[in-house]
VOVO-424844 format. One record per atom (N, C-alpha, C, O, CB): x, y, z. Coordinates in pm, whole numbers, plus 50000, padded with zeros to 5 digits. Glycine has a CB too. Example, Ala and Ser with C-alpha at 12.3 -4.5 7.8 and 13.67 -1.06 7.14 Angstrom:
! residues 2
513194943150780/512304955050780/513204967050780/514244966850846/511314955350905/512854977550708/513674989450714/512905000350787/513415011450804/514084994050572/
! end
This chain:
! residues 453
500844988150000/500005000050000/500885012450000/501915012650067/499055000150122/500475022649926/501275034849913/501475041550047/502545047050074/500615044549816/500435041150134/500545047750264/501645041450347/502375048450417/499205047050338/501785028150341/502835021550416/504205025750367/505145026950446/502695006450406/504325028050236/505595032950182/505955046350243/507125049050269/505525034050029/504935054950266/505185067950330/505745065650469/506725071950509/503875076450337/505115056550544/505555054250681/506985049050685/507805053650764/504615044550751/507285039250598/508625033550596/509655043750553/510765044250606/508665021550505/509275051950457/510195062150407/510455072650513/511605075950542/509645068650282/509365077850573/509525088550672/510135083450800/510795091050871/508185095050701/509945070750833/510485065350957/511915060550945/512575058651047/509635054351004/512395058350826/513765053550807/514755064850834/514425076650819/513965048150664/515955061150874/516955071350908/518175069550818/518915059850828/517375070251058/518355079250728/519605081650660/520075070050572/520295058850619/520655084650760/520215072850446/520695062750355/521465069550242/521435081750233/519525054150299/522135061950156/522885067750044/523405056749956/523375045049994/524055076450094/523885060349837/524495050949743/525705057549682/525845069749689/523485046549634/526595049749622/527865054949572/527735058749426/527875050349338/528985044749592/527475071449402/527365076749267/528185089449257/528495095649359/525885079349230/528545093249138/529385104949116/528545117449104/527545117549033/530245103048991/528955128149173/528215140749170/528595149049050/529685147748994/528445148649297/527645157749010/527875166848901/527915181148957/528125182949077/526775165348790/527725190948874/527705204748919/526515206949014/525495200149003/527625214348799/526665216449106/525635218349207/524825230949181/525315240849127/526255219049344/523565230049223/522665241549219/522025242549357/521495232549406/521575240149105/522045254249420/521515256049555/520045260149548/519705270549490/522335266549634/519185252049607/517745254949610/517235252249751/517765243849823/516975246349506/516195259449789/515535256749917/514655244449903/514375239849792/514715268949964/514205239150017/513355227150014/512055229949940/511625221649860/513055222350156/511425241349965/510165244449896/510375245049745/509505240749669/509585257749948/511505250449701/511805250949557/512035236949501/511605233849390/513035259749531/512705228549580/512955214749537/511635207249522/511425200149423/513875207549639/510735208749619/509455201549614/508605206349498/507925198349433/508695203449746/508635219249471/507875224549358/508435219149227/507675215649136/507925240049357/509765218649218/510405213349097/510085198549078/509835194048966/511925215449104/510075191049188/509765176749181/508325174549135/508065165849052/509975170049317/507405182449189/505995181049149/505795184249002/504945178348936/505105190149235/506585193648951/506435197848812/507105188248715/506585185648607/507005211748793/508275182948754/509125175648660/508975160548665/509185153848563/510525179148684/508635154948781/508735140348795/507765133348700/506565136148704/508445136048941/508255124248614/507405118148510/506165111048565/505085112048506/508215108248430/506295103948678/505135096748731/504035106448772/502855103548753/505545087948850/504415117848828/503415127848866/502815134348743/501635137948742/504035138448957/503615136048638/503075141148512/502035131548456/500965135748411/504215143348408/502355118648461/501405108648411/500095109148489/499015107848431/502015094448419/500195111148620/498985112148703/498145124248665/496915123648665/499355112748851/498825135248633/498075147248592/497335144848462/496195149348446/499015159248578/497965137948368/497295134748241/496095125448265/495055126948201/498285128348142/496265115848355/495145106948388/493985114748448/492815111948420/495605095848485/494315124648531/493275132948591/492545140948484/491315141848486/493875142348696/493285146848391/492655154448283/491775145348197/490705149448151/493725161348196/492235132948175/491425123448097/490125120148170/489075118848106/492215110648071/490185118748303/488965115748379/487995127548373/486775125448369/489305112448525/488515139848373/487645151548361/487025152148221/485865155948205/488435164448389/487815148248120/487275147947984/486175137547971/485255139247892/488395145147884/486265126748050/485225116448045/483895121748098/482835117648050/485655104148126/483945130748195/482705137048244/482035144648130/480835143348108/482995146548365/482815152548059/482275160147946/481745150747838/480735153547774/483355169447887/482455139647818/482025129847718/480675123847754/479815122247667/483075118747703/480485120547881/479215114747924/478065124847910/476935121147878/479315109948069/478365137347934/477325147647917/476995149547770/475825151347734/477775160947978/478005149247685/477765151047541/477085138947479/476455140147374/479085153647470/477205127347544/476545115347491/475035116747492/474335109247423/476955103047571/474525126147569/473095128647576/472605137747464/471395139747448/472745134647710/473535143347386/473165152547279/472495145147163/472825133547137/474385160047228/471565151547094/470955145346975/471985143146865/473005150046860/469795153946923/471695133646777/472565130846664/471795133846534/470605131046521/473045115946666/472505139646441/471935142746310/472945138546205/474035144046197/471575158046297/472565128646123/473465123046022/472915125245882/471735122645856/473695108046047/473765129945794/473415131345651/474175120845573/475345118245602/473725145745597/473525114845473/474185104145397/473685104145252/472555108145223/473915090345463/474545099745164/474185097345023/474905084944978/476055082445017/474545109644932/474245077044896/474875064844844/474425062444701/473325066244661/474545052744932/475305055944626/475005051444489/475415036844481/476495033044526/475755060144380/474535028544422/474735014044426/474555007844288/473935013544198/473775007544527/475104996044275/474884987544159/474684973444211/475574967744274/476094988244056/473494967744184/473174954444235/472274947044137/471774953144042/472504955344375/472074934244159/471234926244070/469774930444077/469334936344176/471354911344104/469044927443970/467624930443961/466824921444054/465694924844091/467134928743817/467394910144093/466664900344176/466254906144310/466964914244369/467524888044198/465104901944357/464664905544491/463564896044534/462954889344451/464174920344496/463314895544663/462244887144715/461674893444840/462374900344913/462754872844744/460384890944865/459734896544984/459804886545099/460004874545078/458254900244954/459644891745221/459664883045338/460704887545440/461584895545409/459924868645297/460594882445559/461484886545667/462794878745663/462824866945628/460814884745802/463864885545698/465134878645720/465894885945830/465664897845855/465974877945587/466804878745895/467614884646001/468664893545937/469454888545857/468274873646091/468724906545969/469544915845891/471044914945915/471824919845833/469104929645919/471484908546027/472914908446054/473684900645948/473284889645909/473174902646190/474784906245904/475684900345805/475124900045664/475764894645574/476034886445847/473934905645641/473324905845508/472934920045474/472274926745553/472074896345500/473354924745356/472944937945309/471664936245226/471684929645123/474074944645224/470554942345271/469284940145198/469254947745064/469854958345051/468094944645285/468554942044968/468264948744841/466774951444837/465984942044833/468724939944717/466374964144839/464964967644854/464244966744720/464844965944613/464834981644912/462914967044731/462084966744611/461164954844610/461304945844693/462934966744487/460194954644515/459274943244505/459994930944451/461064932244390/458054946844414/459434919144472/460084907044419/460084907044266/459114911144202/459374894444473/461184902244210/461284901344063/460484889244015/460294879544089/462774900244017/460004889943890/459174879243832/459974866543809/459404855543807/458544883743701/461244867843791/462084855943768/463484858843821/463774869843867/462124852143616/464334848843814/465684850043865/466534857843765/467034852243668/466304836043891/466694870843789/467334879843693/468624885343756/468604892343858/466364891643652/469764881943691/471054886143743/471554899143681/472664903543711/472064875443719/470764905343598/471224917643533/471324928843637/470464929943725/470274921743417/472374937343628/472544947943728/471664960043699/471404963443584/474004952143735/471224966443807/470514979143795/471124988943895/471694984843996/468984977343819/470995001543868/471545011843955/470515016144059/469315014044043/472015024043873/471025022344166/470145027744269/470885038544345/472115039344340/469665016544366/470155046644415/470755057444494/469825060744609/468645057344609/471035070044407/470405067544708/469605071644823/470295083144892/471525083944892/469375059744921/469535091944951/470045102945032/469115104545151/467905103145139/470155116344950/469725107545269/468865108345389/469425118345487/470605121945484/468725094545455/468535122845576/468895131045691/468195124545810/466965124545819/468465146345672/468985118945903/468425110946013/468725117746147/469875120846177/469015096446011/467695119946226/467795126046359/467485115346463/466465108446454/466835138246372/468385114046567/468155104346674/468485110946808/469435118746819/469005091446652/467685107646910/467935113247043/467435103547148/466285099047145/467275127047060/468325100347242/467955092347358/468155100947482/469275101847532/468795079047365/467115107047534/467265116947643/467635110847778/468005118247870/465995124547659/467545097847792/467835091847923/466885096648030/467305100348139/469255094947964/465615096547999/464605102348087/464415094448216/463825099748310/463285103148014/464885082248224/464655073848340/465905072448428/466015062948505/464185060148296/466825081848418/467965082548509/469215075448465/470235076448532/467575077148638/469185068448354/470365060948310/471515070448275/472655068348316/470015051948188/471185080948197/472225090148156/472805097648276/474015099348286/471685100048053/471945102148365/472405109348484/473305100748570/474295105548624/471225114248566/472975087948582/473805078948662/475195077348602/476175076148676/473125065348676/475305077248469/476605076048404/477445088748427/478655088048446/476435073448253/476775100148425/477485112748453/477975112948597/479105116848624/476575125048425/477115108748690/477505108348831/478685098948853/479595101848931/476315104048918/478645087648784/479735078048797/481045083748743/482105081848803/479385064948724/480975090748630/482175096948573/482735107648667/483945108848682/481855103148436/481855115248731/482305125548825/482945119148948/483975123948997/481135134448867/482345108448998/482905101649115/484265095449082/485195096149162/481935090649165/484375089548964/485655083548923/486735094348910/487885092048946/485495076048789/486345106048859/487305116948845/487765121948983/488945125149001/486695128648764/486865122549079/487235126849213/488215116849277/489145120849346/485985128349302/487995103949252/488905093849304/490275095149240/491295094249309/488345079749281/490315097149109/491595098949039/492315111249091/493535111049109/491365100048887/491565122049115/492185134249167/492775131949306/493865136749337/491155145749171/492045124549389/492555121649522/493805112949514/494755115149589/491485114649606/493815103149424/495015094849406/496185103349358/497325101249399/494735083549305/495885112849271/496935121849223/497525130049338/498735131449349/496375131249114/496645135249423/497115142949539/497905134049635/498885138449695/495915149349613/497475121649649/498195112449737/499575109249682/500545108549758/497385099449756/499675107449551/500985104849489/501915116749506/503105115049534/500815101449340/501385128649488/502205140749507/502685141549652/503845144349679/501395153649470/501765138949746/502115139249887/503195128949919/504175132049987/500865136649973/503025116749870/504005106149894/505365109749836/506395107649900/503515092949833/505355115249716/506625118749653/507315130249727/508535130449738/506405122549506/506545139649777/507135150749853/507755145649984/508795150650026/506075161449883/507115135950046/507695129950166/509025123350132/509995124650206/506725119650228/509055116250021/510285109649976/511385119849949/512515118149994/510025101349850/511055130449877/512045140849845/512525147649973/513715150449986/511445151249747/511625150350065/512015156750192/512975147850270/513925152750330/510775159850277/512725134850269/513615125550338/514995125650273/516005125650343/513025111350335/515035125850141/516315126550071/517035139750099/518255140250106/516115124749920/516265150350115/516825163450149/517505163050286/518605168250303/515715174250146/516845156750384/517445155350516/518735147450508/519725151050571/516465148550613/518745136650429/519945128550414/521095136750355/522235135650401/519665116550325/520785144850254/521835152850191/522445162650291/523665164250296/521275160650069/521605168950372/522095178350472/522915170950579/523955175850623/520925185950537/522435159350619/523135151450720/524545147750674/525515149750746/522335138650753/524645142350554/525965138450503/526855150750482/528075150050499/525825130650371/526245161850446/527005174150431/527605178450566/528745182850572/526115185350374/526815177050672/527315180450805/528425170850849/529395175050912/526165180350907/528275158050816/529335148450849/530635152050778/531705151050837/528905134250811/530535156150654/531745160150581/532455171550653/533685171550662/531385164350438/531705181050702/532315192350773/532995187850902/534075192750936/531255202950804/532365178550973/532975173451096/534295166551067/535275168551138/532025163851168/534325158350962/535555151350928/536615161050875/537805159050898/535285140450825/536165171450805/537125181550759/537745188950878/538935192150877/536435191550664/536925191850981/537455198051103/538445188751172/539485193151222/536305201651199/538125175851173/539015166251236/540335165151160/541395163451221/538345152651245/540275166151028/541495166050947/542365178250979/543585177050989/541145165750797/541725189750995/542485201851027/543155200651164/544285205151182/541575214151024/542445194651259/543035192551391/544285183751380/545325186951437/542015186251487/544165172751307/545295163651291/546445170251217/547605167951250/544865151051218/546145178451117/547205185551043/547935195351134/549155196551126/546615192950922/547205202351220/547845211351316/548715203551413/549825207751446/546785219451393/548215192151459/549005183751549/550275178851481/551335178151543/548175171851596/550165175651352/551335170951279/552405181751272/553595178951288/550935166451138/551985194051246/552955204951240/553605207251377/554805209751387/552275217951191/552815206351482/553355208451615/554315197351656/555375199951712/552225209451716/553935184851627/554755173651672/556085173051595/557085168251648/553995160451656/556085177851471/557355178251397/558325187751464/559525184951475/557115182551250/557805199151510/558665208751581/559135202951714/560305203951750/557935222151604/558175196851787/558525191151918/559475179251905/560315176951992/557265186851992/559345171851795/560225160351775/561645164951747/562605158651791/559715151651660/561775175851673/563115181151643/563805185851771/565015183951788/563035192851542/563035191851861/563605196751987/563745185752091/564325187852198/562755207852043/563205173852059/563325162552150/562265162152256/562335153752346/564635162852215/561255170952249/560185171052349/559165159852327/558515155352422/559485184352349/559015155552202/558075144752170/558805134052092/559725137152015/556855150052089/558425121452109/559095110552034/558715111151886/557635115751851/558725096752093/559605106351800/559345106351656/558205097351616/557595099351510/560565102351583/557905087351700/556815078251665/555475085551661/554555081051592/556755066651764/555345096651735/554085104051732/553765109151593/552595110151554/554135115751830/554815112451517/554595117051379/553935106051298/552995108651223/555925121251313/554415093951312/553825082651238/552395080051283/551525077251200/554675069851257/552145081151414/550785078851465/549805089351413/548675086151376/550785078851619/550255101851410/549375112451360/549135110751212/548015112751164/549985126251388/550175106951137/549995104550993/548995093250969/548175094150878/551345101250926/549045082851050/548105071651036/546685076351067/545745072750995/548495060051130/546525084251172/545205089451208/544665098751099/543485098551065/545255096751342/545575106851046/545185115950939/544715108350817/543715111950754/546345125150903/545445097750784/545055089450668/543705082750692/542865082150602/546125078850639/543505077650815/542225071050846/541065080850836/540005077350784/542255064950987/541265093050884/540215103150878/539895106950734/538735108750699/540615115550957/540925108050651/540685111250509/539925100250439/539065102850354/542025113750437/540225087750474/539495076450415/538015077050456/537135074950372/540115062950459/537755079950584/536375081250630/535675092750560/534495091950527/536325083250782/536415103650538/535845115150468/535425111150326/534365115150278/536855126750463/536275103350261/535955098850124/534715089850124/533895090650032/537155091350063/534585081550224/533405072950232/532135081250251/531115078850188/533555062750347/532225091150340/531075099950361/530775107850233/529615110450201/531335109550479/531825111650162/531645118950037/530855110649937/529995115849866/532995122849977/531145097749931/530375088849843/528895088449883/528005088849798/530965074749845/528655087650014/527275087550062/526575100850032/525405101149995/527235084750212/527325111650048/526775124850018/526405125849870/525325130649835/527775135950056/527305121449784/527035121749640/525845112849604/525035116249518/528265117249561/525755101449671/524625092549646/523305098749686/522305097449615/524815079549719/523285105549802/522055112249846/521655123149748/520475124749717/522255118249987/522635130749700/522345141149603/521835135249471/520925140649408/523585149749578/522435124149431/522005117749307/520575112549319/519795113649224/522945106349270/520225106749434/518855102149456/517885113749453/516795112649397/518735094649589/518285124749513/517455136749512/517285142049370/516195146249331/518055147449602/518365141649294/518305146149155/517335137649074/516565142948994/519705145649091/517355124649096/516445115749024/514995118549062/514115118448976/516795101049052/514735120949189/513375123449234/512845136749184/511635138549170/513305122949385/513745146149157/513345159249107/513335159448956/512775168648895/514265170049160/513945149248893/514035148348747/514715160748689/514245166848594/512635146748685/515845164048750/516615175648706/518005171148665/518535161448719/516695186348817/518595178048569/519935174748523/521015179448618/522175175448605/520165180648387/520665187848714/521655193248807/521485186948944/520375183648985/521525208548817/522585185349013/522545180849151/522035192249238/522395203849217/523955175949199/521205188849333/520605199049420/521095196749562/521005185649613/519045198649414/521605207249626/522115206049762/521395215849852/520775225349805/523625208349767/521495213349981/520835222050079/521655234550104/522775236050055/520605214550210/521075243550181/521765255950214/522595254350342/522265259750447/520745267450231/523655246850330/524625245350437/523955240950568/523125231850568/525385258350458/524325247550680/523875242850811/522655250150863/522255247950978/524985244250909/522035258850784/520855266250830/519725256850868/518825260450944/520385276050722/519775244850815/518765234750845/518735231450994/517695227851049/519015221950764/519905232751061/520025229051201/520055241151294/520465239951409/521265220851220/519635252751246/519745264951326/518765265251442/518985272751538/519535276951238/517695257551437/516715257451545/516035243951552/516045236251456/515675268551526/515435241151667/514705228451684/513275230051636/512635240151665/514735223951832/512755220351562/511375221451511/510355218851621/510655212551722/511155211651396/509165223751600/508045221551690/507115210951629/506885210851508/507285234851717/506595202351715/505755191351665/504275193251688/503515183651683/506175178751728/503855205651713/502435208151739/501625206051612/501965211651507/502215222451792/500575198151619/499725195251504/498285199251532/497815198351645/499795180451468/497615203551428/496175206351434/495515197151330/495625199451210/495835221751405/494845186851380/494295176551292/492995181451229/491905177551270/494045163351370/493125190051128/491935195651062/491755190550920/490675192050863/492025210851060/492765184650862/492675180150723/492635164950717/493215158050801/493865185650640/491965159950617/491865145450598/493125140450531/493625146450436/490615141850513/493655129350580/494875123750522/494605119350378/493555113550350/495385111750607/495545122150285/495325118450144/494985103750124/494145100550041/496535121650063/495625094850200/495345080550184/493925077250228/493245069350162/496345072250265/493475083250337/492105080650383/491085086850288/490035080950263/491915086250525/491395098550235/490485105050141/490305096450017/489185094949967/491015118950103/491415090949966/491315082249848/490465070049877/489635066149796/492715077849802/490675063949993/489885052050030/488415055650046/487545048050004/490425045850160/488125067150106/486715071250125/486045073949991/484915069649969/486645083950214/486735081049902/486145083949771/485965071249688/485045070349606/487025093749694/486825061449711/486665048749640/485375041849684/484685035949601/487875039449666/485055042449813/483785036849863/482615044049797/481675037649751/483695038050018/482675057249794/481585064949734/481445061849584/480325061049533/481825079949754/482565060149516/482505056849373/481825043349350/481015041849258/483925056749312/482145033649435/481525020449420/480025021149449/479245013849387/482195010249514/479615029749542/478175031249570/477455037649451/476355033549416/477965039849697/478085047549391/477485053849272/477445043949156/476505043949077/478265066549232/478465035649147/478465025349043/477315015449065/476735010448968/479825017849041/476995012649190/475845004049218/474555010549169/473695003749112/475755001049369/474415023549192/473235030649143/473135030048992/472055028748935/473265045249190/474305031048926/474315030248780/473895016448732/473205015248630/475705033548726/474305006048803/473904992348766/472394990648780/471764984048697/474654981848854/471824996548883/470374995048905/469565001248793/468404997548773/469975001449038/470155010548718/469445016948607/469395008248482/468745011948383/470105030148574/470064996748484/470064988248366/468694981948339/468454976948229/471104977248381/467804982148437/466444976848417/465464987848378/464274985148357/465954969648544/465945000348369/465055011448336/464725011348186/465535006748106/465695024948376/463535016348147/463185017248004/464125026747930/464715035747989/461735021847987/464245024647799/465065033147713/464125040747620/463355034747545/466125024847632/464185053747625/463325062147542/464145068147429/465235073547451/462655073447627/463615067147306/464325072247189/463355080247101/462185076847088/464965060747108/463885090747043/463155098546943/463945098046813/465175098146813/462925113446990/463205097546702/463885097746574/463035105146471/461815106246484/464185083446526/463695109946372/463025116546259/463925115746137/465145116246150/462665131246293/463325114546021/464135113245901/463415119045779/462185119245773/464475098545877/464175123545689/463695126745554/464695120845457/465915122345473/463525142445532/464165114045356/465085107145266/464475106145127/463275108045108/465445093145320/465315103045031/464895101344892/465565089044836/466685085644874/465245113744805/464865082144744/465395070044681/465375071744529/464535078744473/464575057544723/466325065244467/466345064444322/466565050144280/467345043044343/467425073644262/465895045544173/466035031644129/466025031043977/465305038543910/464905022844187/466825022043926/466855019843781/465765010343735/465725006943617/468195014443739/464875005943824/463764997043789/462465004843805/462185010143912/463754984143877/461665005643698/460405012943702/459355004743776/459554992943804/459925016343560/458215011143807/457165004143880/456594992443803/456064983043862/456055013743916/456694993143668/456144982243586/457184971643552/456904962543475/455564987743459/458394972843611/459414962843590/460424966043484/461434959143472/458784950243556/460174976543404/461154980243302/462404985943368/462334992243474/460554990343202/463544983643302/464834988043355/465335000143279/465474999743157/465854976643349/465615010643351/466245022543293/467475025543380/467395031943485/465235035043288/468605020543333/469815019943416/470205033343474/470385034443596/470965014643337/470345043543392/470845056443440/469875063443533/470285071943612/471165065343324/468585060043526/467605066543614/467845063343761/467335070143849/466215062343574/468625052643786/468865048743925/469705058744003/469685059044126/469535035543930/470455067043927/471275077043996/470515089944026/471065099144087/472515080143914/469305090743983/468475102444010/467495099144122/466925088244124/467705107043882/467305108444214/466385106244325/464965108844276/464635120144242/466735115444447/464095098344273/462755099944218/461635096644318/460465097444282/462605091144097/461975093044441/460955091144544/461425098144672/462555096244716/460685075744568/460545106144731/460895113844851/459965110144965/458755108444946/460825129144822/460545108945086/459765104345201/460245111445328/461305117745329/459875088845217/459465110445430/459855115445561/459195106545665/458255099145636/459455130545580/459715107445787/459125099545895/459605104846029/460655111146038/459495084645880/458845102446133/459185106346269/458575096246364/457555090046333/458705120746302/459195094746479/458635085046572/459275085846709/460275092846729/458795071146517/458685078746802/459205077546936/459165062746974/458245055546934/458405086247038/460155058447049/460215044247086/460615042947232/461505049947280/461225036646995/459945034147300/460315030847437/460535015847444/459675007947404/459235035647539/461705012047497/462064997847506/462304994347652/463015001447724/463324994647419/461704983247695/461844978747833/462574965447834/462084955847776/460454977547902/463754964547900/464484951847906/463834942448007/464184942548125/465974954247945/462894934447962/462084926248052/462874915148121/462514911248232/460934920347977/463914910048059/464624898548114/465954902148179/466794893448202/464864888348006/466164915048209/467434919548267/467464918648420/468534919848480/467714933748225/466334916648482/466264917948628/467144907748700/467834911248796/464824916448674/467134895448656/467944885248724/469424888448712/470174887348810/467654871348665/469844892548593/471254896048571/471654908248654/472724908448715/471524898648423/470794918348655/471084930548730/471134927648880/471984933048950/470044941348700/470244919348930/470254915949072/471564909049111/472104911649218/469074907049106/472064900449025/473354893949051/474484904249053/475374903749138/473634883148945/474434913548958/475454924048955/475384932949079/476414937249131/475284932548829/474174935549126/474024943749246/474584936649369/475234943049452/472554947249268/474344923649381/474904916149494/476434916349488/477114917649590/474384901649493/476954914849366/478404915449348/478944929149389/479974930249455/478794912249202/478224939649349/478664953149381/478584955749531/479434962749586/477824963449305/477584950349596/477484951849742/478704946049812/479214951749908/476194945149794/479174934649763/480374928449821/481614937049796/482484938249883/480584914349763/481694942949677/482814951749647/482794964249735/483834969149777/482804955749500/481594969449761/481464981049849/481934977549990/482644985350053/479994986049852/481544965750039/481994961450171/483514959950175/484154963350274/481324948250210/484074954950066/485524953550058/486214967050065/487194968750138/485914946349930/485714976749990/486294990149992/486114996750128/486985004150174/485674998849884/484994994050193/484754999650326/485754994250427/486245001650512/483324996650373/486064981150416/487044975350507/488444980850479/489244982350571/487034960150495/488744983750352/490034990050320/490115003850383/491165007850434/490234991050167/489005010950381/488955024050447/489165022550597/489895030350658/487615031050418/488535012450656/488715010050799/490165006650832/490695010750935/487784998750846/490794999050743/492194995350762/493105007550758/494015008950840/492624985150657/492855016350662/493645028650652/493475037150778/494445042350832/493245036850527/492235038350823/491975046350943/492665040351065/493215047651147/490465047350968/492645027151075/493305020451188/494815022651184/495425025751286/493005005351186/495395021051066/496845022951054/497235037351086/498245039751153/497315019350913/496455046851038/496755060951066/496685063751216/497525070951270/495775070050990/495695058151282/495545060251425/496765055251501/497295062251587/494295053351476/497195043051469/498345037351538/499645044351500/500505046551585/498445022451508/499785047951373/500995054751329/501115068651391/502225073351417/501025055651177/499995075151413/500035088351477/500495087151622/501255095551670/498655095151470/500035076951691/500515074751827/502025072551827/502745078151909/499795062651891/502495064251733/503925061351725/504715073851689/505815075951741/504185050351622/504185082151600/504895094151559/505055103851676/506085110551688/504165101151443/504045104651763/504135113451879/505275108951971/506065117052019/502795113751956/505335095851996/506385090452083/507765092152019/508725096052086/506125075652113/507845089351889/509125090451818/509645104851821/510835107151846/508985085751674/508765114351796/509195128351796/509595132851936/510585139851952/508075137251740/508825128952037/509125132852174/510505127452217/511295134752277/508035127752270/510775114852184/512085109052218/513215115752143/514295117952198/512085094152189/512965119152015/513985125751935/514325139451992/515485143451992/513525127151788/513315146752041/513565159852104/514415158252229/515345165952252/512225166852138/514085148152310/514855145752433/516305142652402/517205147452471/514225134152514/516545134652299/517915131052262/518685143352214/519845145252250/517905120252152/518025151652132/518685163652080/519055173152193/520095179652188/517785170851978/518225174052294/518525182852407/519645177452496/520285184952569/517275185052489/519865164252490/520885158152574/522255157752506/523275158952574/520465144052612/522295156152376/523575154452305/524515166452317/525725164452319/523325151652160/524035179052324/524985190152342/525795189052471/526935193652476/524245203352341/525215182852575/525955180852700/527145171652675/528245173852725/525035175052809/526885161052596/527945151752561/529035158652480/530225156452503/527375139852483/528625167252385/529595174352302/530415184052387/531635185052370/528885181952189/529745191152477/530445200752562/531505193752648/532625198652661/529445208352651/531145182452705/532095174952786/533265169952704/534405170352749/531415163352852/532975165052582/534045159952495/534985171152453/536195169152445/533445153052372/534435183052425/535265194452385/536185198652501/537365201552481/534375206352340/535625198952622/536415202852739/537555192752761/538695196652786/535525203852866/537215179852751/538235169452771/539335170252665/540515168552696/537595155552770/538945172752540/539945173352432/540855185352449/542075184252432/539245173952296/540285197052481/541115208952497/542095207252614/543265211152605/540225221352520/541605201252722/542505199052835/543605189052801/544765191052836/541705194052956/543225178552732/544205168252696/545215173652595/546385169852597/543505155852640/544765182352507/545675188052408/546745196852476/547915196952438/544885196252303/546295204252577/547255212352654/548245203552728/549445206552731/546505221352754/547755192752785/548635183552857/549605176652763/550755174052799/547815173152931/549125173752640/550015167352543/551125177052500/552285173152489/549215162552419/550755189552477/551735199552434/552815201552540/553975203852507/551035212852404/552435200552667/553395202352776/554105189452814/554925189252905/552695207952897/553775178352739/554495165852762/553975157552876/554675148352920/555905168652786/552805160252927/552255152853041/551565139853000/551475130653081/551295161553116/551065138952877/550395126752828/550955123252692/551565131552625/548845128752821/550755110852650/551215106652518/550115108652414/548985112352446/551655091952520/550485106152289/549535108952179/548345099452182/547245103352141/550245107752045/548545087152228/547435077552232/546305082852320/545125081352285/547915063852284/546645088952433/545625094652521/544945106652456/543735108452470/546245098752655/545735114852386/545145126052314/544195121352204/543125126952185/546245134852255/544615110852133/543805105652023/542465100252074/541445101452006/544555094551949/542455094452192/541215089352249/540205100552271/539025099152239/541495082052381/540675111652326/539755122852349/539345129452217/538225134352204/540405133252442/540265129452121/539925135151989/538855126651922/537915131951864/541185136051899/539005113451928/537995104351871/536665105751944/535595105151884/538495089651876/536755107552077/535525109452154/534805122252116/533575122652111/535835109652302/535575132752087/534965145452046/534275143851910/533155148451891/536035156652040/534955137251816/534365135151684/533085126851695/532085129851631/535365128351589/533145116451777/531965107851794/530805115651855/529665113951814/532305095751883/531095124151953/530045132052016/529415141751917/528195143451915/530585139652137/530245148051836/529725157351736/528885150051631/527865155151585/530865164851668/529325138051593/528545130051497/527195126351558/526175126751489/529315117151457/527185122651686/525935119251753/524995131251757/523775129751745/526205114251895/525565143251775/524725155251777/524075157451641/522865159751632/525565167551816/524875156651534/524345158651399/523335147751365/522295150451305/525485158751295/523655135451404/522735124351377/521415126151450/520355123651394/523385111051417/521485130451577/520245132351653/519405143551594/518175142951595/520575135551800/520065153851540/519325164651475/518635159551348/517485162951321/520265176351441/519355151351270/518745145651149/517575136551185/516545136551117/519795137851068/517755128651292/516675119651334/515475127551385/514335123151368/517175110151444/515725139051446/514605147451490/513805152551371/512575152451373/515115159251574/514495157051267/513795161851147/513095150451075/512015152251019/514775168951052/513715138551077/513035126951020/511775123651100/510745119951043/513975114851016/511855124851233/510695122251317/509585132351289/508405128851287/511085122651466/509975144951268/508975155151234/508345152151098/507135153651080/509615169251234/509175148051003/508665144450870/507715132550880/506665132350816/509815141250774/508075122850961/507225111150983/505875115451040/504825110650998/507915101151078/505925124551137/504695129551199/503845136951098/502625135051092/505015138651318/504485145451016/503745152750912/503135143050812/502035145350763/504675162650840/503855132150781/503365122350684/502115115250734/501165113450658/504445112150652/502115111150861/500975103450911/499785112350943/498645107650947/501365095551035/500035125350967/498935134650988/498425140550856/497395147250854/499365145751081/499145138050748/498705142850618/498885157750597/498215163650512/497285139450598/499775163950675/500005178350664/501505180750654/502185182250755/499405185950787/502015181150531/503445182550510/503945196550545/505135198550564/503785179250367/503015206250554/503425219850592/503995220250733/504785229150766/502235229350582/503595210750817/504165209850951/505665208550945/506375213451033/503565198051027/506165201850841/507605200150821/508195211450737/509205217450775/507895186550754/507565214350624/508135223850528/508275237750588/509295244350569/507275224450401/507265242350662/507265255950713/508345258450818/508655269950850/505915259150772/508935247650873/509965249350975/511375247550921/512355249250994/509725239651088/511485244050794/512805242450732/513285256150686/512605262850609/512765232350613/514435260150733/514965273350698/516125272050601/516705282150559/515415281050824/
! end
């Protein structure tokens, strides 16, 4: 189910793939989402399907219009003819009185007509088809809105990933600068004999390890950008606006005033099936038709049997007619009753799908509240960890410079500082993912978008 994909997407934390990045273009999240809605091929296809469903409403209304057909024909056929009834399917009739004998000689004929036909649908059949077309269009529109909503959740999740990996790159770049400064210091201290030469090798090894980790994160960052590019259907890589994403903590206050797109689609599907049942019930209604015609005939056979070939192309008999017809399908009731029972079962099935969506939304909303609350608590706690790690590293660095501790002890505090900073960035990303998850299950993506700076 599409709704479950939203939950899994919004609830998942951070992912990436190893792809090569191209040139970058800086866009805000709202600009990215607008671009995705405009460009993504699947959403374009949904818009065309919606327009087609709207055109079907117009088509059903126009089907009630009268028809007026003009025709002319010229024929060449045998003189033979016979009177009596025959089943007209697969046989083209040759009109006229029966011939006196079996005569295969050809004669000409012609005809011209103006035929008017109208079936007003006076017993509700036409109206039911229009109602069904309108209901189907509303369902398609709701599905279209749900697809847009789902895709925006996906793009927003990819946006968070891109920012997260971007922040990790900065942390590793800071760690590289720290190690490079240490390398310059230890070379001087080693020359003066204050530090052992092995510290140079240890710092070089740490520096190399950090650069390797940076390259791995770079691959993940490029992969996140590439995924975002694919979802936006743009030729350019799209990146976030640096660290402004983390400048403040989001608020999770929700006002449940709008219907979730998934529930709306399920509800409209139930209504469409009910209207379809009404349309089926009209199959036993009478059919009323009006017709009128004026026409002329020409024949190469005279009333006395003489043949005048060329006279058949001239119109020599003129007629008109008008009428009304009502037809009642007397034997349709058993078939229609079976169809109605079948439709009742389909309606119950759609109703249970609606109940299932409502149940899932209820439980997912409870989970989203807990997830967001825990994420806020973690984000408020991680700065304490970072502050302690920074204090320990600065103190240990001073002690190392004065020769009181060895490099291994300094490296431990440096690694602890990097880990604490990574935990802080990760907790911030998880908080925004939790907010996105909450917005997804409440069906209000503005709860997330309006807080992204």
